[in-house]
N, C-alpha and C positions, 0 to 999 in steps of 0.2 A: 681499622686504619693500618696500612702497612708503612714501614719505615723505608725510606729510600736507600738503595744499596750504594749509591754514589753520593759522596759528600758535596756540599755546595761548592767548596773550594775546587775539588776535582772536576766537578761539572763545569765550572767556569772555564777550565782549561779545555775540556772537550768542546765546549761551545765556541771558544776562541779559535781552536784548530779547524773546526767545521766552517766557521765564517771565513777564515783565511783561505781554505780550500775552495769554497764556493766562489769567492769573489776574485781570487787571483788565478785559479786553475780552470774553473768551469765557465765563468762568465765570458772570458775571452774566446771560448770555443763554442759558444752557443750556435753560431752560424754553421759551424762544421757538423754539430749534432743534427741540426735541422736539415742540412743539405744531404748528409749521408744517411739520415734516418736511423742513427745508432749512436750510442754513447761509446766513445773511443776506449779501446782495451786498457790503455794506460790509466785513464780516469777510473775505470772499473777496479783495476788492481789497487790504485791508491785508496779508493773507498773501502776495499776489503781490508787493507792494512790498518786503516783508521778505525776499524770495527763497526762501520756503518751498516753492514749487513745484519748485525745482531745487537744494535744499540738498545732495543727494548726486550731482548731475551735475557733472562736472569743470569747472573754471573756463574751460578752453579752449572749452567750448561754452556759456558764459554762466551756469553754475551757481555755487554757493558752493564746491563741491569738498570737502565734508566726508568724512573717511574713516569706516569703520564704528565705530571707537571714539567718534568725535564724534557720529555718527548716533544711537547708542544713548542718549547723554546727552540729546540733543534729544528723542528719542522718549519718554524718561521724563518730560520736561516736557509734551509733547503729550498723553500718556496721562492727565494730571491732570484733563482736562475731557472734554466730549462727544467720543466717538471719531469722530464725523462730521467734525470739523474735520480730523483727521489723514487720514482717508479721502479727503478732497477732493483732496489732493495726494500721497497715499501711493503710488499706482500710477506717477505721474510719476517719483518718486525711486526707487521700489523695483522690484517685479517687472517692470513694463513698461519703464521707463527703463533699467534695468540690462541688459536684453537688448540694447538698442542700444549702450550704453556698452561692453559686453564683447564683442559679436559683430558689430555692424554694420560695413558698409564705410564708408570715409571719406565717400563720396557720401551714404550713408544718414544718417550722423551730421550732416553739414553741412545736410542737408535738414530734419531733424526736431529735433535736440537743443536748439537755441537756443529754439525755440518751446515745447518741453516745459519747459525750465528757467525760462522767463519766466511760464509759466502760460497763454500764449496758445493752446497746444495741450494738450488733456487726452488722455493716452494710457491705453488700457485693455488689460489682460492677458487675452486670450481663450484660456484653456486648458481650464477645467472644462466638462464636458458630461455629459448623462445617460449614466451607465455608465462615466464616466472622471473621477473627482474627484481624490482625493489620489494616485492612481496613474495617471500619464498614459499608461502603456503600453496602456490600453484605448481610446485615442483612435479615434473613428470619422470625424471630419471629414476629408474627402479633398481633396487638391490634385492635379490631373492636368494634364500638358502639353496644350496645345490644338492641337498639331500644327504650330505655327509653327516657322520655321527656328531652328537653334541660335544664330545670331548675333542673333536678336531673339525670345527665348523669351517665352512668356506662360503663365499658369497659370489654371485654373478651380477655384475653391474652393467646396465644397458641404458643409454640415453645420450643426449646432445647438450653440451654447454656452449655458451656464446659470450663473446667479448671478454675472454679470460686473460687477465693481465699476466704477462711474462710466460704465457703458454709456449711460445716457440723455443724458449730457453729453459723451461722447467725441468727439474729432475724429479719433483714430487708434486702430485696433485692432491689437494685436500678436497675430496669430492663429497658433495651432499646428494643423498639419494633417498627415495621413499621406500620404506620396507613394508608399509601397510597404509591403508587409508587413515586419515585423521579420525580419532575417536575420543572418547572421554578420558582416555589415559594419556593423550598427547597428540602431537602433530604427525607422528609416524615417520619422522625424518631422521636418518642416521648420517654419520659422517665417516668417511673411510680415507685411509692413507694409501694412495695408489702410485707406485713408482712409474715414471714416464715410459720406461722400457717394457712395461707389462704388456703382453700380447693383447691386442684388441683396442689399445689406446691409440688414437689417431689425431694428430694436431693438424688443423687446416692451414690454409695460406694466411700469412700475416695480414691483418685488417688494414685498409687504407682509410685513415681518419682525417677529420677536419684539422686537427692540430695535435699537439703533443708528439711531434715527430721524435723518434728514438725510444718511445715507450710502446712496446709491442704488445698487441692483443691478438687473439685468434679464437676460432671455434675449436672445441675438443669433442671428439666422438668416442663413446665407450661402447664397443660392440662385444657383448658377452665376455666382459673382462672378469676373470676369476682372481679373487684375492682371498687370502687365508683369514681366519677369524681374528688373528692378531692385527689385522688392518682396521678393525672397527674401533674408532676413537673412543677411549674410555671403557671399552668392553661393553657398551650399552647401546641398544637401538634407539633410546629416547634422548640421547644427548644432542643430536644434530641441530634441532631447531633452536634450542637454548644457546648452543655454542655459536650458531650463526648470528643470533640477535645480539649476544654480548659482544662478540668480536666486531660486528658492524657498528654498534653503539660507541665502542672505544675508538674505532677507526674514524667515526664522524668527528670526534674532537680533534684528531690528527689532521684530517682534511680541512677543517675550519682554520687550524693554525697555518697550514700550507697556504690557504687562500690569503691570510693576513700577510704572509711573507711576500707573496706575489703582488698584492696590492701595494705594499711598501715599495717594491721595485717600480711599479707603474707610476707611483707618486714621485719617486726620485727622478725618473726619466722625464716626467712632466715638468717638474720644477727646474731641472737642468735646461730643458729645451726653452721654457718660458723666459728664463733668465738671459739666454743668449740669442735666441732667434728674434729678428727684428721685422717690423712692419712699418714702412714709411719712416725708417730711421729710429723707431722706438722699440725697445724690447717688449715683446708681447706680454710679458709678465707684469708690465706696468699698467696694462688695461684691466679695469675693474672686473669685467666679465670673465676674463681668464683667471684672475685672482679668486673669483667666486667658485669656479670649477675646482681649483686647487684646494680651496677651503673645504669643499664637500669631500674631496678625496681624503684629505688629512683627517677629517672628522670620522669617516668610515673606518680608516685604518686604526685610529686610536680606540674607537668603540669596539671593533673586532678583537683587538689585542686584549683589551680588558675582559671581554666576554670569554675568550678562549682560556685565559689564565684562571678565571673564576670557575669555569666549567671543569677544568682539569683538577682543581682543588676539590670540587664536590665529588668528582669521580673517586679520587683517592680516599676521601673520608666516607665514601659510600652514601653520602647525603642525597645524591641524585645521579643515577646512571641511565636515565631514560629521557626525561624531558629536556634537561639542560644540554646533553650532547646533540639532540635534534635541533634545539633552538640555536646553538652555536653554529652548527653546520648550515642551517637555513640562512641565518643572518650573514655569516662571513662569505659564503659562496655567492649569495646574491650581491653582497657588497662589492666583492672583487670584480664582478661583472660590470657594475656601474663605474667603478674606479677605472677599469680598463677602457670602457667606452669613453669616459671623459679624457683619458690619456690620448686616445686617437684623435679626439676632437681638438684638444690643445695643440697637437702636432699638425693639425690641418692635413693637407694633401700628403705630406711626408709620412704621416701616421698610417696611411693606407698602403705604403710601399713595403714589399718584402725586404728583409734584411734590416728593418728598423725594429728594435726590440718590442715596442708597444703593439706592433701588428701581430707579432708572434704571441704575445701575452693575451691579446684580445681573443685569439683562436684557442689558445691553450686552456684558459680558465672556463670556457663554456662547458667543458666536460665536468667540472667540479659540481655543478648543479644537478648532475645526473647520477653519478656513481655513489656508492655507499648509501643509496636511497635518494630518490629525487626530492626536489624542494616540496613537491606536493605530498609525498609520503611523510616528510618531516612535519608538515603542517597537520596531517592527520594524527601523527603520534603525539604532538604537542596538545592540540585541541582535544582529541579524544581522551588523552591521559588526564588532563585537568578536569574534564567533565566527570569522568569515572571516579576520580579522587573525591570530588565534591559530593557525588551520589552516595559514597560510602560513609560520609560523616553522619 
């Protein structure tokens, strides 16, 4: 079990500042983010100054050093507004940054982590590709040795990645590639650090998505991209699959917390609307069927929050780093979908109108059930894991 780098007292201040930033600076500009499909530069700079690009990076490398229990509390605050804000620095702290934190060599950490923590470097997690989404074992991107001597190895990477978050603004791609077919020794997947300006790296057009305007994704093509041996994370070909699985599992707890934050916002919008909107001269919140919908929303939010906190604790103690993260991600992302749907229903026709927060939320949260592993994949991890554990007894 690791000891948190940030004391409870200091963290309360971090959390209060983040909450203030989200609710007074970002919430009033949600429509601007949606319309322009980008997070305004001044909000980005403010996030950088607050240390949000490196909140989960250890202090040794210039980050805030929050542990996962603190991370989820922060995520619940960040989920209260446009998810594009969190997405802007999510990969730095999460799936991309954590690969370096957990598996990088000292040289790789000193080369990249301070820039990632400050926000001067945007890191992108390049795993998903056509035919290999929630299950990385289908990976087709290849990395082959170029015939250079062992004391100065180099690799040639070729393949296509899809739906890569922050790809249009990335400075560094954390790229997963197959170095050999899977065998008894492992999955044959390695992970490489590829600067965006490396010849042969081509970022496609920004994707047009259902929601999450301002959170940019794109395809990334690697055409005979040559990188030195020092680009191989951890200096080992067999780290990639384990790094991906660990990073994704941790990320699932964060996404679950994000879903809880968004569900709280949808609930707050619903209660506020129900208390003031009238039907036949009566506030709709006085109707029992509306109260029943609000009750279901509140129950989901409270259950999700408790589950996320318990899962983060189990991650830190290493009691459960597989089943619980998947269960939290499954429950909370499904829950926020139901809460958002009820929010639209409570708002009636106005809930279907653009510029009404619950309409945006309804579209934004649909993605949460897809990335970091679909709900179906989480069910397989949970069910399969429990059965295998029983068979070993």
